[in-house]
C-alpha positions as CSV (number, residue, x, y, z in Angstrom):
1,M,235.7,-56.7,-184.5
2,A,239.0,-58.2,-183.2
3,L,237.4,-58.1,-179.8
4,Y,234.4,-60.3,-180.6
5,A,236.5,-62.7,-182.9
6,K,238.8,-63.3,-180.0
7,A,236.0,-63.8,-177.4
8,A,234.3,-66.1,-179.7
9,D,237.6,-68.2,-180.2
10,I,238.0,-68.4,-176.4
11,L,234.4,-69.6,-175.9
12,E,235.0,-72.3,-178.4
13,K,238.4,-73.4,-176.5
14,V,236.4,-73.3,-173.2
15,E,233.8,-75.5,-174.7
16,S,236.4,-78.1,-176.0
17,K,238.2,-77.8,-172.5
18,Q,241.5,-76.4,-173.8
19,G,242.0,-74.3,-170.8
20,A,240.3,-72.1,-168.0
21,V,238.9,-68.9,-169.2
22,K,241.5,-66.6,-167.4
23,T,244.3,-68.7,-168.8
24,L,243.1,-68.6,-172.3
25,V,242.6,-64.9,-172.0
26,F,246.0,-64.2,-170.7
27,E,247.7,-66.5,-173.3
28,S,245.7,-64.7,-176.0
29,K,248.1,-61.8,-175.9
30,F,244.9,-59.4,-176.6
31,Q,245.8,-55.7,-176.1
32,N,243.0,-55.0,-173.6
33,V,243.0,-58.1,-171.3
34,K,240.6,-56.8,-168.9
35,Q,238.0,-56.0,-171.5
36,L,238.2,-59.4,-173.2
37,F,238.0,-61.3,-169.8
38,A,234.8,-59.3,-168.8
39,L,233.2,-60.0,-172.1
40,V,234.0,-63.7,-172.1
41,S,233.0,-64.4,-168.4
42,E,229.9,-62.4,-168.5
43,T,228.8,-64.1,-171.8
44,L,229.4,-67.4,-170.2
45,K,227.2,-66.3,-167.2
46,Y,224.4,-65.4,-169.4
47,S,224.9,-68.3,-171.9
48,S,221.5,-69.9,-171.4
49,V,219.6,-66.7,-171.7
50,L,221.7,-65.6,-174.8
51,Q,221.1,-69.0,-176.3
52,E,217.3,-68.9,-175.9
53,I,217.2,-65.4,-177.4
54,I,219.3,-66.3,-180.4
55,E,217.2,-69.6,-180.9
56,S,213.9,-67.9,-180.7
57,T,215.0,-65.3,-183.3
58,K,216.6,-67.9,-185.6
59,L,219.6,-65.4,-185.6
60,L,222.0,-68.1,-186.8
61,K,220.1,-69.1,-189.8
62,Q,219.6,-65.4,-190.9
63,T,223.1,-64.2,-190.3
64,K,225.1,-67.4,-190.9
65,V,227.4,-66.7,-187.8
66,R,228.3,-69.4,-185.3
67,M,226.6,-69.7,-181.9
68,N,229.6,-68.4,-179.8
69,Q,230.0,-65.3,-182.2
70,A,226.3,-64.7,-181.8
71,K,226.5,-64.9,-178.1
72,V,229.2,-62.4,-177.6
73,L,227.6,-59.9,-180.0
74,V,224.0,-60.3,-178.4
75,Y,225.6,-60.1,-175.0
76,D,227.0,-56.4,-175.7
77,L,224.1,-55.4,-177.7
78,L,221.3,-56.2,-175.3
79,I,223.1,-56.5,-171.7
80,G,226.5,-55.1,-171.9
81,Q,227.5,-51.6,-172.7
82,G,226.8,-51.7,-176.5
83,L,228.7,-52.8,-179.3
84,K,232.3,-52.0,-179.5
85,C,232.7,-52.7,-183.2
86,G,231.9,-51.0,-186.6
87,G,231.6,-52.6,-190.1
88,P,229.7,-55.5,-191.3
89,W,229.1,-57.0,-187.7
90,K,227.7,-54.0,-186.4
91,V,225.4,-53.5,-189.3
92,M,224.2,-57.1,-189.2
93,M,223.6,-57.0,-185.6
94,M,221.6,-53.5,-185.7
95,K,219.5,-54.9,-188.4
96,H,218.2,-57.6,-186.0
97,R,218.4,-55.4,-183.0
98,S,214.5,-54.9,-182.7
99,R,213.7,-58.5,-182.8
100,L,216.5,-59.4,-180.4
101,E,215.3,-56.6,-177.9
102,A,211.7,-58.1,-178.3
103,A,212.8,-61.6,-177.5
104,L,214.6,-60.2,-174.4
105,A,211.4,-58.4,-173.2
106,R,209.2,-61.5,-173.8
107,M,211.8,-63.3,-171.5
108,K,211.2,-60.8,-168.8
109,I,207.5,-60.9,-169.1
110,K,207.4,-64.6,-169.0
111,Q,209.5,-64.9,-165.9
112,N,207.9,-61.8,-164.2
113,V,211.3,-59.9,-163.8
114,S,212.3,-56.3,-164.8
115,K,216.3,-56.8,-164.6
116,N,218.6,-58.8,-166.8
117,K,220.4,-60.2,-163.9
118,D,217.0,-61.7,-162.6
119,L,216.9,-63.8,-165.8
120,L,220.1,-65.7,-164.7
121,P,219.3,-69.4,-163.4
122,P,218.9,-69.3,-159.6
123,S,222.1,-71.4,-159.2
124,V,224.0,-68.7,-161.0
125,Q,222.6,-65.9,-158.8
126,Q,223.4,-67.9,-155.6
127,A,226.8,-68.6,-156.7
128,E,227.7,-64.9,-157.2
129,G,227.9,-64.6,-153.5
130,V,230.3,-67.5,-153.0
131,H,234.0,-66.6,-152.9
132,L,236.2,-69.7,-152.2
133,P,239.9,-69.3,-151.0
134,R,242.6,-69.4,-153.7
135,Y,244.2,-72.9,-153.5
136,V,247.8,-73.1,-154.9
137,R,249.4,-76.5,-155.3
138,V,253.1,-76.4,-155.1
139,N,254.7,-78.4,-157.6
140,T,257.2,-80.6,-155.8
141,L,258.8,-81.7,-159.1
142,K,260.2,-78.1,-159.4
143,T,260.4,-76.9,-155.8
144,T,259.6,-77.4,-152.2
145,V,256.8,-76.2,-150.1
146,E,259.3,-74.4,-147.9
147,D,261.0,-72.5,-150.7
148,A,257.7,-71.6,-152.1
149,V,256.6,-70.1,-148.7
150,D,259.7,-68.3,-148.4
151,Y,259.2,-66.9,-151.9
152,F,255.7,-65.6,-151.1
153,K,256.8,-64.0,-147.9
154,R,259.6,-62.2,-149.9
155,D,257.0,-61.3,-152.3
156,G,255.0,-59.4,-149.5
157,F,252.5,-62.0,-148.3
158,S,252.2,-62.9,-144.7
159,Y,252.4,-66.3,-143.8
160,L,250.2,-67.5,-140.9
161,G,251.5,-71.1,-140.6
162,E,249.6,-74.4,-141.0
163,A,245.8,-74.1,-140.7
164,I,244.3,-76.0,-137.8
165,R,240.5,-75.7,-138.5
166,L,238.3,-74.7,-141.5
167,D,237.9,-71.1,-140.1
168,D,241.8,-70.6,-140.6
169,L,241.0,-70.8,-144.3
170,N,239.1,-67.4,-144.4
171,L,241.8,-65.2,-145.2
172,K,242.4,-61.5,-145.7
173,A,244.5,-60.2,-148.8
174,K,248.2,-60.8,-148.7
175,S,247.9,-63.6,-146.2
176,F,248.2,-67.2,-146.7
177,V,248.4,-70.8,-144.7
178,R,249.4,-74.3,-145.5
179,D,246.3,-76.5,-145.8
180,M,245.6,-78.9,-142.7
181,H,245.0,-81.8,-145.0
182,L,247.2,-81.6,-148.0
183,S,250.9,-80.7,-147.1
184,D,251.6,-79.5,-150.7
185,L,248.8,-77.0,-150.8
186,L,248.9,-73.4,-149.9
187,V,245.7,-71.2,-149.2
188,F,245.4,-67.6,-150.1
189,A,242.7,-65.1,-149.9
190,P,239.7,-65.2,-152.6
191,K,240.5,-63.4,-155.8
192,T,244.4,-63.6,-155.2
193,E,245.9,-63.2,-158.8
194,F,248.7,-65.6,-159.8
195,H,248.4,-65.8,-163.6
196,E,251.2,-63.2,-164.0
197,H,253.2,-64.6,-161.0
198,F,256.8,-65.9,-161.7
199,L,256.1,-69.3,-159.9
200,Y,253.0,-69.9,-162.0
201,K,254.7,-69.2,-165.3
202,A,257.7,-71.3,-164.2
203,G,255.4,-74.2,-163.4
204,H,256.4,-74.0,-159.7
205,I,252.8,-73.8,-158.6
206,I,249.4,-75.1,-160.1
207,L,246.2,-73.2,-159.5
208,Q,244.0,-76.2,-158.6
209,D,241.0,-76.5,-156.2
210,K,241.6,-78.5,-152.9
211,A,238.9,-80.9,-153.9
212,S,240.4,-81.7,-157.0
213,C,243.5,-82.4,-155.4
214,L,242.0,-85.3,-153.5
215,P,241.9,-87.9,-156.2
216,A,245.7,-88.1,-156.9
217,F,246.5,-87.5,-153.2
218,L,244.4,-90.4,-152.2
219,L,245.4,-92.8,-155.0
220,N,249.0,-92.2,-153.8
221,P,250.8,-94.1,-156.5
222,P,254.2,-94.8,-155.3
223,S,257.5,-94.3,-157.3
224,N,258.2,-96.8,-159.9
225,S,254.7,-97.7,-160.2
226,H,252.6,-98.1,-163.4
227,V,249.6,-95.8,-163.4
228,I,246.7,-94.8,-165.9
229,D,245.0,-91.5,-166.0
230,A,242.1,-92.6,-167.9
231,C,240.3,-89.3,-168.8
232,A,243.3,-86.9,-168.4
233,A,243.0,-83.7,-169.9
234,P,243.6,-80.8,-169.1
235,G,246.3,-82.5,-167.0
236,N,246.7,-81.0,-163.6
237,K,245.6,-84.4,-161.8
238,T,248.3,-86.1,-164.0
239,S,251.0,-83.5,-163.0
240,H,250.0,-84.2,-159.4
241,M,250.4,-88.0,-159.7
242,A,253.8,-87.5,-161.4
243,A,254.9,-85.4,-158.5
244,I,253.7,-88.0,-155.8
245,M,255.6,-90.5,-158.0
246,K,258.6,-88.3,-158.1
247,N,258.8,-88.6,-161.8
248,K,259.6,-92.4,-161.5
249,G,257.6,-95.3,-163.2
250,K,255.2,-94.9,-166.0
251,L,252.1,-92.7,-166.3
252,F,249.8,-93.4,-169.1
253,A,247.5,-90.5,-169.9
254,F,244.7,-91.0,-172.3
255,D,242.2,-88.5,-173.8
256,L,240.2,-88.6,-177.0
257,D,240.5,-84.9,-177.9
258,A,243.7,-84.1,-179.7
259,K,243.3,-80.3,-178.9
260,R,243.1,-80.9,-175.2
261,L,245.9,-83.2,-175.3
262,S,248.0,-80.7,-177.0
263,T,247.2,-78.1,-174.3
264,M,247.8,-80.9,-171.6
265,S,251.3,-81.5,-173.2
266,T,252.3,-77.8,-172.8
267,L,251.0,-77.8,-169.2
268,L,253.0,-81.1,-168.3
269,L,256.1,-79.6,-170.1
270,R,255.9,-76.5,-167.8
271,A,255.5,-78.6,-164.6
272,G,258.5,-80.8,-165.5
273,V,256.7,-84.1,-165.9
274,R,258.8,-86.6,-167.6
275,C,257.2,-89.9,-166.7
276,H,254.2,-89.6,-168.7
277,Q,252.9,-91.1,-172.0
278,L,250.2,-89.3,-173.8
279,A,247.8,-91.1,-176.1
280,N,245.1,-89.8,-178.1
281,R,242.9,-92.8,-177.4
282,D,239.5,-93.9,-176.1
283,F,240.0,-95.4,-172.7
284,L,237.1,-97.8,-173.2
285,K,238.9,-99.2,-176.4
286,V,242.2,-99.8,-174.5
287,D,242.8,-103.5,-174.3
288,T,243.2,-104.5,-170.8
289,G,245.1,-107.6,-171.7
290,D,247.8,-105.4,-173.8
291,P,251.1,-106.3,-172.5
292,E,251.9,-102.7,-172.5
293,F,249.7,-102.3,-169.4
294,K,250.4,-105.7,-167.6
295,D,252.0,-103.8,-164.7
296,V,249.3,-101.2,-164.2
297,E,248.3,-101.2,-160.6
298,Y,246.8,-97.8,-160.1
299,I,244.0,-95.9,-162.2
300,L,242.6,-92.5,-161.6
301,L,239.2,-92.3,-163.3
302,D,237.6,-88.7,-163.5
303,P,235.1,-89.1,-166.4
304,S,232.6,-86.8,-168.0
305,C,229.9,-85.6,-165.5
306,S,227.2,-83.0,-165.1
307,G,229.7,-80.6,-163.3
308,S,226.8,-79.7,-160.9
309,G,229.5,-79.2,-158.1
310,M,230.7,-76.2,-159.8
311,V,230.2,-73.1,-158.1
312,C,228.8,-71.4,-161.1
313,L,226.1,-74.1,-161.3
314,G,224.7,-74.6,-157.9
315,K,221.6,-76.7,-157.5
316,D,219.2,-77.2,-160.3
317,T,215.6,-75.5,-160.0
318,S,213.8,-76.3,-163.2
319,S,210.3,-77.0,-164.9
320,P,208.9,-80.4,-165.1
321,D,210.2,-80.7,-168.6
322,Q,213.7,-79.5,-167.8
323,E,213.8,-81.7,-164.8
324,R,212.8,-84.8,-167.0
325,E,215.5,-83.8,-169.4
326,R,218.0,-83.3,-166.7
327,R,217.1,-86.9,-165.4
328,R,217.6,-88.3,-168.8
329,R,221.2,-86.8,-169.1
330,L,222.0,-88.0,-165.7
331,A,221.1,-91.6,-166.6
332,N,223.1,-91.3,-169.8
333,L,226.1,-90.1,-168.0
334,A,225.8,-92.6,-165.2
335,A,225.7,-95.4,-167.7
336,F,228.9,-94.1,-169.3
337,Q,230.6,-93.6,-166.0
338,L,229.6,-97.2,-164.7
339,R,231.1,-98.6,-168.1
340,C,234.3,-96.6,-167.7
341,L,234.6,-97.9,-164.0
342,N,233.9,-101.6,-164.7
343,H,236.6,-101.2,-167.8
344,A,239.1,-99.9,-165.2
345,L,238.7,-102.9,-162.9
346,R,239.5,-105.2,-165.7
347,F,243.1,-104.5,-165.7
348,P,244.7,-107.9,-164.5
349,R,247.1,-106.4,-161.8
350,L,245.1,-103.5,-160.9
351,Q,245.2,-102.7,-157.0
352,R,243.4,-99.5,-156.7
353,V,241.3,-97.0,-158.5
354,V,240.0,-93.7,-157.6
355,Y,236.7,-92.6,-159.1
356,S,236.0,-88.8,-158.9
357,T,233.4,-86.4,-160.3
358,C,232.7,-82.6,-159.7
359,S,229.0,-83.6,-159.4
360,V,226.6,-83.6,-156.3
361,H,224.3,-86.1,-157.9
362,A,223.9,-89.4,-156.2
363,E,223.3,-90.8,-159.7
364,E,226.7,-90.2,-160.8
365,N,228.3,-90.8,-157.5
366,E,227.1,-93.3,-154.9
367,K,224.7,-95.1,-157.3
368,V,227.6,-95.6,-159.9
369,V,230.0,-97.0,-157.2
370,A,227.3,-99.3,-155.7
371,A,226.3,-100.8,-159.0
372,C,230.1,-101.3,-159.8
373,L,230.7,-103.1,-156.5
374,Q,227.8,-105.4,-157.3
375,Q,229.3,-106.4,-160.5
376,N,232.8,-106.7,-159.2
377,P,232.8,-108.4,-155.9
378,G,236.6,-108.8,-155.9
379,F,236.8,-105.0,-155.1
380,R,236.0,-103.1,-151.7
381,L,235.7,-99.5,-150.8
382,V,238.4,-98.0,-148.7
383,H,237.5,-95.8,-145.8
384,L,239.0,-92.6,-146.9
385,F,240.2,-89.6,-144.7
386,P,238.3,-90.4,-141.4
387,Q,238.8,-86.6,-140.5
388,W,237.2,-85.3,-143.6
389,Q,233.8,-83.9,-142.4
390,E,231.6,-84.4,-145.5
391,R,231.0,-88.1,-146.2
392,G,229.3,-90.0,-149.1
393,L,225.6,-90.6,-148.7
394,E,224.6,-93.6,-146.7
395,P,225.6,-96.3,-146.8
396,L,228.7,-95.5,-148.7
397,T,230.0,-93.3,-146.0
398,Q,233.7,-94.5,-146.9
399,C,233.6,-92.1,-149.8
400,L,234.2,-88.4,-149.5
401,R,232.2,-85.5,-150.8
402,A,233.1,-81.7,-150.8
403,S,231.1,-78.5,-151.0
404,T,231.2,-74.8,-150.6
405,T,229.8,-74.9,-147.0
406,K,231.4,-77.8,-145.4
407,T,234.8,-77.9,-146.9
408,L,235.1,-74.5,-148.7
409,T,235.8,-76.1,-152.1
410,H,233.8,-76.9,-155.1
411,G,231.3,-79.7,-155.0
412,F,233.2,-82.9,-155.4
413,F,232.9,-86.8,-154.9
414,V,235.8,-89.2,-154.4
415,A,235.8,-93.1,-154.0
416,L,238.7,-95.5,-153.7
417,L,238.1,-99.2,-154.8
418,E,240.8,-101.7,-154.1
419,R,241.3,-105.4,-154.9
420,H,240.8,-107.5,-151.9
421,S,241.7,-110.8,-153.2
422,G,245.3,-109.9,-153.8
423,P,248.2,-107.9,-152.3
424,V,247.1,-104.5,-150.7
425,T,249.3,-101.3,-150.7
426,T,248.9,-98.5,-148.5
427,A,246.8,-95.4,-148.9
428,P,247.6,-92.0,-147.3
429,Q,245.9,-91.7,-143.8
430,C,243.3,-94.5,-144.5
431,Q,242.0,-96.5,-141.6
432,E,239.5,-99.3,-141.5
433,A,238.3,-100.4,-145.0
434,T,234.8,-101.6,-144.9
435,V,233.1,-103.4,-147.8
436,I,229.5,-102.9,-148.6
437,I,227.6,-104.5,-151.3
438,P,224.5,-102.5,-151.4
439,E,221.1,-103.3,-153.0
440,V,220.9,-103.1,-156.6
441,I,220.8,-99.7,-158.1
442,S,219.8,-99.2,-161.7
443,V,221.6,-96.7,-163.6
444,T,220.4,-97.7,-167.2
445,P,219.7,-95.1,-169.5
446,S,216.2,-94.1,-170.6
447,E,214.9,-95.4,-173.9
448,E,215.5,-92.2,-175.7
449,A,219.2,-91.9,-174.5
450,E,221.8,-90.7,-177.1
451,E,224.6,-92.8,-178.2
452,K,227.0,-90.0,-176.6
453,P,226.2,-88.9,-172.9
454,A,225.0,-85.5,-172.8
455,V,227.2,-83.2,-170.7
456,A,226.0,-80.1,-168.8
457,V,227.7,-77.0,-170.0
458,P,228.6,-74.4,-167.3
459,P,226.8,-71.1,-167.6
460,G,230.1,-69.4,-167.0
461,A,232.6,-67.5,-164.7
462,Q,231.1,-65.4,-161.8
463,R,232.7,-62.1,-162.4
464,D,231.6,-58.5,-162.6
465,D,233.1,-56.5,-165.5
466,D,235.4,-54.7,-163.1
467,D,236.6,-57.5,-160.9
468,D,238.6,-60.8,-161.3
469,D,236.0,-62.8,-159.4
470,D,236.3,-66.2,-161.3
471,E,237.5,-68.9,-158.9
472,E,235.6,-71.6,-160.4
473,E,237.1,-70.8,-164.0
474,E,240.7,-70.5,-162.9
475,E,240.9,-73.9,-161.4
476,E,242.2,-75.8,-164.5
477,M,241.4,-79.1,-162.8
478,M,237.8,-78.4,-161.9
479,E,236.5,-77.8,-165.4
480,V,233.3,-79.6,-166.4
481,K,234.8,-82.0,-169.0
482,T,233.3,-82.7,-172.3
483,N,233.0,-86.4,-173.2
484,P,236.4,-87.7,-174.1
485,F,234.8,-91.1,-175.1
486,E,232.5,-90.4,-177.8
487,G,229.6,-92.8,-178.7
488,Q,230.0,-94.9,-175.3
489,A,226.6,-94.0,-173.5
490,K,225.2,-97.7,-173.5
491,T,225.6,-99.6,-170.2
492,S,227.6,-102.5,-169.8
493,N,226.8,-104.8,-167.0
494,G,230.1,-106.6,-167.2
495,A,228.6,-109.9,-166.1
496,T,227.3,-113.3,-167.5
497,G,224.2,-114.9,-166.1
498,T,226.4,-117.0,-163.9
499,K,228.3,-114.1,-162.4
500,K,225.0,-112.5,-161.8
501,K,223.7,-115.3,-159.7
502,R,227.1,-115.2,-157.8
503,K,226.7,-111.4,-157.2
504,R,223.2,-111.9,-155.8
505,K,224.4,-114.3,-153.2
506,K,227.0,-111.9,-152.0
507,K,225.2,-108.4,-152.4
508,K,224.4,-108.4,-148.5
509,K,227.8,-109.6,-147.3
510,T,229.7,-107.1,-145.5
511,T,233.6,-107.6,-144.8
512,T,236.0,-105.7,-142.7
513,A,239.8,-105.4,-143.4
514,I,242.4,-103.4,-142.0
515,V,244.4,-101.3,-144.3
516,E,248.0,-101.0,-143.0
């Protein structure tokens, strides 16, 4: 029973974004870590299948167990190697076994498949063959890249120097390179394990996907600046900004989930971050005129999103009804994201804001940015990283996208907006900044939209029972966030009738400025 109780507890924590699967498993101190990790990650992978079985048999109502408890038990009973417990839980599950098996059989008949793995969503099946490099960000608050390289070399790794092209990131075991774009990022072969490594436990390295490192790097807040991380948990982007700021200045980090903030506090302590001020607050309710934030010039906004860029999700292929529901969720999320972005731009001394998502959908990315630019003509897009291969969709090619194929990362989107009516500061490796005020793009939620934006739940880690293949779960920064701003799904256009007229006059205006 201890195995299933612990597995259900970890699933609860994953859903509330208190940590990545592997991190939570290692921190659980469970006697058989490999067994626990296999159960949790496989249950996550089959999550949608298990939930359909549980709901169709009304198992929760008849057993009074919680959903995550039911999932781990049903997984081992029907798909895994059999229940590994005795006592009342086994008696309970064996009582319902025939009905559960019948529900599984009906699913196979309905989908015309014979194997359990064929029930997995196509995106999960496709993702099982994707193995991204292991990205390790050196925490420059505690060490230097050179010292980290020397340590790994002494630890038996072969250093191949700085990567020059993308193919250099296809590494074999025990070899590593320095990334060609981000100087504090080291790249190792897929599946390279660091959770028990001294440098990880001491906070000298952070396990973070490359695409997830882009927002803080491109925002580039200088030392002694005042910065807001609007949706901060679990905290890796926060620690990255603190490193860029050299722990000097003020870094306000907001999140509405107290448990996530508690986890984040531990992470920041381990990383040696001292310039931060954590606040259990709703960013949308933060008074932009509060004197405490009068000097805020930089904001990183990485709000709740669909998480469709996660390797474990892939591309959606669904029925017409599921597609309508997906579109409704995207509309809710886009409305929420636009409201957050509009709110960020209202801070009086704001100069730059990075908007990022781990989504591949234009509704959450280019369309949100386009709508925001129309409503905030005092801001423009900065052309980011000209050498970056994957760009934002037309016409917003100043933005960045990332993907498993073109950048060897999770799917990601980054846009940098800067005020163009006041002083301009320098972003790293940015060249010409072009302003595009595109045609009006509606991101208003549907009539039946809920008060809280729906958030896609990832089906889980990609891992076989005997292998630590969970790249997407280990990257604490790339988790699909639950909504930190409850009850904020309504769209705010942020403009009066007079302002709308002014925007319509300017909507096709294109301006070019040079960022020094």
